[in-house]
C-alpha positions as CSV (number, residue, x, y, z in Angstrom):
1,X,-28.3,-9.0,-0.4
2,X,-29.8,-7.0,-3.3
3,X,-31.4,-3.7,-2.5
4,X,-33.2,-1.5,-4.9
5,X,-35.1,1.8,-4.7
6,X,-37.4,3.2,-7.4
7,X,-38.6,6.8,-6.9
8,X,-41.5,8.1,-8.9
9,X,-43.7,11.2,-8.9
10,X,-42.5,14.7,-8.0
11,X,-43.2,17.8,-10.0
12,X,-41.5,16.6,-13.2
13,X,-42.6,13.0,-12.8
14,X,-39.1,11.6,-13.6
15,X,-38.4,8.1,-12.4
16,X,-35.1,7.4,-10.7
17,X,-33.8,4.0,-9.7
18,X,-30.7,2.6,-8.0
19,X,-29.6,-0.8,-6.8
20,X,-26.8,-2.3,-4.7
21,X,-25.6,-5.8,-4.2
22,X,-24.1,-5.8,-0.7
23,X,-22.5,-9.3,-0.9
24,X,-18.9,-9.1,0.0
25,X,-18.9,-5.4,0.8
26,X,-17.0,-4.4,3.9
27,X,-20.2,-2.5,5.1
28,X,-22.5,-5.4,4.3
29,X,-23.8,-5.7,7.9
30,X,-24.6,-2.0,8.0
31,X,-26.6,-2.3,4.8
32,X,-28.4,-5.4,6.0
33,X,-29.5,-3.8,9.3
34,X,-30.7,-0.6,7.5
35,X,-32.6,-2.6,4.9
36,X,-34.4,-4.7,7.5
37,X,-35.5,-1.5,9.3
38,X,-36.6,0.1,6.0
39,X,-38.9,-2.8,5.1
40,X,-41.0,-2.0,8.1
41,X,-43.9,0.4,7.4
42,X,-43.7,3.9,8.8
43,X,-45.6,4.6,11.9
44,X,-49.2,3.4,11.6
45,X,-50.7,6.6,12.9
46,X,-49.6,8.5,9.8
47,X,-51.9,8.9,6.8
48,X,-51.2,6.6,3.8
49,X,-51.5,9.3,1.2
50,X,-48.5,11.4,0.2
51,X,-48.5,15.1,-0.8
52,X,-49.2,16.7,-4.1
53,X,-46.1,16.5,-6.3
54,X,-44.4,14.4,-3.6
55,X,-42.3,11.4,-4.3
56,X,-43.4,7.8,-3.9
57,X,-40.8,5.0,-3.3
58,X,-40.6,1.3,-3.9
59,X,-37.9,-0.3,-1.7
60,X,-37.1,-4.0,-2.6
61,X,-34.8,-6.1,-0.5
62,X,-34.2,-9.7,-1.8
63,X,-37.7,-9.9,-3.3
64,X,-39.6,-8.2,-0.3
65,X,-41.1,-4.9,-1.2
66,X,-42.5,-1.9,0.7
67,X,-44.2,1.1,-0.8
68,X,-43.8,4.5,0.9
69,X,-44.4,8.2,0.2
70,X,-43.1,11.6,1.2
71,X,-43.4,12.9,3.8
72,X,-44.3,9.6,5.6
73,X,-41.0,7.9,5.5
74,X,-39.4,6.2,8.5
75,X,-35.9,7.4,9.4
76,X,-34.5,4.1,8.1
77,X,-36.4,4.4,4.8
78,X,-35.1,8.0,4.3
79,X,-31.5,7.0,5.1
80,X,-31.6,4.0,2.7
81,X,-33.2,6.0,-0.1
82,X,-30.6,8.8,0.3
83,X,-27.7,6.3,0.3
84,X,-28.9,4.5,-2.8
85,X,-30.0,7.6,-4.8
86,X,-27.0,9.6,-3.5
87,X,-29.2,12.6,-2.7
88,X,-31.5,13.9,0.0
89,X,-34.8,12.1,0.4
C-alpha cells in the first residue's frame, strides 16, 4: 500500500510532502487500518472551510484521495499526517 500526504498553506505557504510504501513492513497492518480510517471524511457537521493561514492536506492511499483542512481533521487523519510528516498536525 502506498500512502502519501501533501500539506499546503500555512503562514509561509510552504508545501511539504511525504510518502510511505507499507508493503513488507512489520507494521503494515497498522498503517493499512489507519489509512482506511483517514480516507473517511471528518464529521459531516463540521464546516468545510479551514482557517486563515491554516494547512490543507491531500491524503492519497493507493489512488484514492481525500482533501481535508485544519482544524477539521479526524483523529485518524491527524495521526496519519503526523506519522508521515514526522511532526504535529
